[in-house]
C-alpha positions in Angstrom: 150.2 88.7 98.4 150.3 88.2 102.6 152.7 85.7 104.2 152.8 84.5 100.7 149.4 83.6 100.9 147.0 85.0 97.7 144.4 87.8 99.4 141.3 89.5 97.9 141.4 93.2 96.1 141.1 95.7 99.1 137.6 97.3 99.2 137.5 100.8 99.2 134.9 103.3 100.5 132.7 102.9 103.8 129.9 100.7 104.8 126.4 100.9 103.0 124.0 104.2 104.0 120.5 102.8 105.5 118.1 101.7 102.7 115.4 103.7 104.6 113.3 105.0 101.8 109.5 104.9 102.9 108.5 104.8 99.2 110.1 103.2 96.4 110.1 105.4 93.2 107.6 105.1 90.3 110.6 106.1 88.0 114.1 104.0 87.8 115.3 103.7 84.8 112.1 103.8 82.6 108.9 104.3 83.2 106.4 101.1 84.8 104.1 100.0 82.1 101.9 101.8 80.4 98.8 99.9 82.0 100.0 100.3 85.9 101.3 103.8 86.2 100.3 104.2 89.5 102.4 101.0 90.7 104.4 101.9 93.9 106.0 99.9 96.9 105.3 101.8 100.5 107.2 100.7 103.7 104.4 98.4 105.6 105.4 100.0 109.0 104.4 103.2 107.3 101.4 102.3 106.4 100.4 100.8 109.8 101.6 104.4 111.0 98.4 105.7 108.9 95.8 104.0 111.7 94.2 100.6 111.8 91.4 101.6 109.7 93.9 101.5 106.7 96.0 99.0 107.9 93.3 96.9 108.5 91.9 97.3 104.7 94.9 96.8 103.4 95.0 93.5 105.0 91.6 92.8 104.1 92.3 92.8 100.6 95.7 91.0 100.5 94.1 88.4 102.3 91.0 87.7 100.1 93.4 88.1 96.9 95.4 85.3 97.8 92.7 83.0 99.6 89.5 81.2 99.2 91.3 78.7 96.0 93.6 76.6 95.0 95.1 79.0 91.8 94.5 82.4 95.2 96.9 79.9 97.2 99.3 79.0 94.7 101.0 82.3 95.7 102.1 80.4 99.4 103.5 77.2 98.0 106.9 78.0 98.0 107.1 80.5 101.0 107.8 79.3 104.8 104.2 80.9 106.0 100.6 80.7 104.4 98.0 80.5 103.5 96.6 81.6 107.0 93.4 80.4 109.2 91.5 84.1 109.2 91.6 87.3 108.1 92.5 88.7 111.3 95.3 85.9 111.9 97.2 87.5 108.6 96.6 90.8 109.4 97.9 90.2 113.3 100.6 88.5 111.7 101.6 91.5 109.3 101.1 93.8 112.1 103.8 92.2 113.7 106.3 92.6 111.3 105.6 96.1 110.5 108.4 97.7 112.8 111.1 95.1 111.5 114.5 96.9 110.7 115.5 93.5 108.8 113.5 92.3 107.1 112.3 95.4 106.2 109.0 95.1 104.4 107.3 96.9 101.4 103.4 96.6 100.8 102.9 97.2 96.8 99.8 99.2 95.4 98.7 99.6 92.2 97.0 102.8 93.0 95.2 102.7 96.1 95.3 98.7 95.9 97.6 96.9 97.4 99.1 94.3 94.9 101.7 92.2 96.8 104.4 92.1 99.3 108.7 92.6 99.1 111.6 93.0 101.6 114.9 94.1 102.0 116.6 91.4 104.0 119.3 89.7 105.4 121.2 93.6 105.5 125.1 93.8 106.0 126.1 97.2 105.8 129.8 96.5 106.9 129.9 93.8 104.2 127.6 95.6 101.9 125.9 93.1 100.8 121.5 93.1 100.9 118.8 90.3 99.6 115.8 90.1 97.8 113.0 88.7 99.5 109.3 87.8 100.6 108.2 89.1 97.4 104.8 87.9 96.5 102.0 89.4 94.6 97.9 88.7 94.0 97.7 85.9 91.0 96.3 89.0 89.0 99.3 91.0 89.3 101.9 88.3 88.9 100.7 88.2 85.0 101.5 91.9 84.6 105.3 91.5 85.3 104.9 93.9 88.2 107.2 91.7 90.1 110.2 92.5 87.4 109.4 95.9 88.0 109.0 96.4 91.6 112.2 94.4 92.1 114.1 96.6 89.5 113.0 99.6 91.9 114.8 97.5 95.1 118.1 97.2 93.1 118.1 100.7 92.1 117.9 101.9 95.8 120.6 98.9 96.8 123.3 100.1 94.8 122.3 103.7 95.3 122.8 102.7 99.1 126.5 101.5 98.7 125.7 97.9 98.4 128.1 95.7 96.5 126.6 92.6 96.0 122.5 91.6 96.1 121.0 88.3 96.8 118.3 86.4 95.8 117.5 83.0 96.8 114.8 80.9 96.3 113.1 77.3 96.5 115.1 75.4 93.8 111.3 73.8 92.5 109.9 77.5 92.5 110.5 77.6 88.6 108.8 81.3 88.6 111.5 82.3 90.9 114.3 81.5 89.2 113.0 82.7 85.4 112.1 86.0 87.8 116.0 86.3 88.8 117.8 85.5 85.4 115.6 88.1 84.0 115.9 90.2 85.6 119.7 90.0 85.8 121.1 88.0 88.7 123.7 85.0 88.1 123.0 82.0 89.2 125.6 80.5 91.6 124.2 77.3 92.5 121.8 75.2 94.9 122.3 74.7 98.2 121.1 70.7 98.8 118.8 70.2 101.8 119.2 74.0 102.8 115.6 73.8 105.1 112.4 72.0 106.0 109.5 74.3 105.2 106.3 72.8 106.1 107.6 69.9 107.0 109.2 69.5 103.3 112.6 69.2 102.2 114.0 73.1 100.5 117.2 73.1 98.0 117.9 76.3 98.2 118.6 78.0 94.2 121.1 81.0 95.0 121.6 84.4 92.8 123.4 87.9 93.0 123.8 90.6 91.4 127.4 92.8 91.7 127.5 97.1 91.7 129.4 96.3 88.3 126.7 93.8 86.8 124.2 96.6 87.6 125.9 99.7 86.4 126.7 98.1 83.0 122.6 98.1 82.3 122.6 102.2 82.3 
């Protein structure tokens, strides 16, 4: 009590540490699916730094897997960007995001094949809160459940670095993303109505969170 008014419990410990891993591990809390033992995620900045030829190849493969017909382009339905006008435009968009420190983008690979993108975002070390976002995978990888594997690594990384709360937000109409959040162990906190205008359409945002104590109980 302060001046007879209730206040929250004290929070001990320093701010969360930087999320600076160049590669998310291939084993946290168990092995990846047997059919995908080589799945890993590398920081986009590191991929970009390896040279223009490699980066162009990664961009071209991600572009071709997510453009060309309505099935592949469903990837972009609930994202604020995409589909892109051309492979060159997509590569330029990807290159612009490589040096970003918030969001911190990672390319997901199955062996040498790029299959998606994920990011740590809304990073608040002092408050020890971070969000998982910009999560999208090529259609074939979606069917294999690889998003759940990679997001599990991201959760492990965030809590290991001292974050107390990890958030997940998505369009309230995005049933796949909402199911994924619940399957990972997030708790739904509600819907922010008329939260954004995305691509000229209303977006209500479903809001999820996981706390460090909830993650620890999974071990």
